[in-house]
C-alpha positions, 0 to 999 in steps of 0.5 A: 086850347087854354081852358076857360072862358074866352068870350063873355056874353053881355049881362042878362037876367039869368033864369033860375033852374033846378038842374044841378049841373049841365055839360055840353059836349060837341061831337068828335071830328066828323068826316065833313069837318075833315072834308071842309078843312081840306076844302078850305085849304084847296079852295073847293066849293063843291058840296059833299054828298048825302044828308048832314044828319047822316055824317059819321065820325072820322077816325080822328073823331072816333079817337076823340070820342074815346078820350071823352070816354076817359074824361067821363070815367074820371068824373064818375071816379072823382078824378081831380083832373076832371071838371065837375064835383068829384064823384058827381058825373052826369045821371042823364044823357040827352043826345042829338039825333045826328049820327056823329053825335050818336057815335060820339056817345056810343064810344064814350059809353063803351069805355070800360069804367063808364056805367052809362046813365039813361039816354034820351034823344031829342031833335031840338039838339040837332045841328043848325040847319043850313037850308039850300047850303047844306053840306056846302063848305064854308067858302061856297056861299061866297063863290056860288051866291055872292048876293047871299054872302052880301046879305050875310055880311049885312045882317051878321053871323047871329042873324043870317038865315040861309034860304030854307035854313036857320039863323043862330037866333032860331037855334037859341029859341029851340034850345031855350025851349029844350032847356026849359022842358028839361028843367021841368022833367029832370029837376035836380039832375046832372045832365050831359048833352052830346050835340053840336057847336051851335047847340053849345053856343045856344045853351050858353046864351040861354043860361046867361039869361034874358037880354044877354048878348054876345059882343062879337061872333059866336065863340069857337067850340072845338070838336070833342070839347066840353063846356060846363055849367054848375048851379050856384046858390041862387039856382042859376046855371053859371058857366064854369068852363068853355070849350075845354079840350085838355082831356084830349091830349095827344091823339 
């Protein structure tokens, strides 16, 4: 994927934050990601067993997390090939409570050149909750509940709320609460988030500000990608990089 911004949100009134830098990393490929890709290929709509929160990394996901560890080490070393100010890596990590995110961080932190910053876990960074369609592959909604598929098509990707689950707009609300709280308790810090695609999209909308909107579907967030916001002269967190996977290389 070519690094850079691919889908710009509509103009908003960006709030001032005291955070110096903010990175959002999506976890490496999970076993569910791999299973859903296979389900899409075969047309299967069978749900996976277990809870979403317990889904681990796949073997590819573990390799991707190792590559993220090399990227993180490059930040601390001031590697010119890494995003962020030279020698200015994160000084705080906040992680989703889900297993795949925790495993991603554990493998990143295990890189021999990484000195792990303090770690916090916050439930507001959990993945989007899918309610009765938890652990169902993407095509299951269309095949198993045509009326829900019709409702999703009517209200759109941003506003569709599966029964018992969350709309992306609900995720934005809890992420806005998280970012506001983080800014109060960690002024001036450089913070790395290890979470999920919905969280990265929500952070982007929160930092874009009051009234900001996306003109189309949520922008893609690849597994093990890095998105980065840097504080400007006015204290606004400006998007510098979106969904970057250049650090992964061949795996």
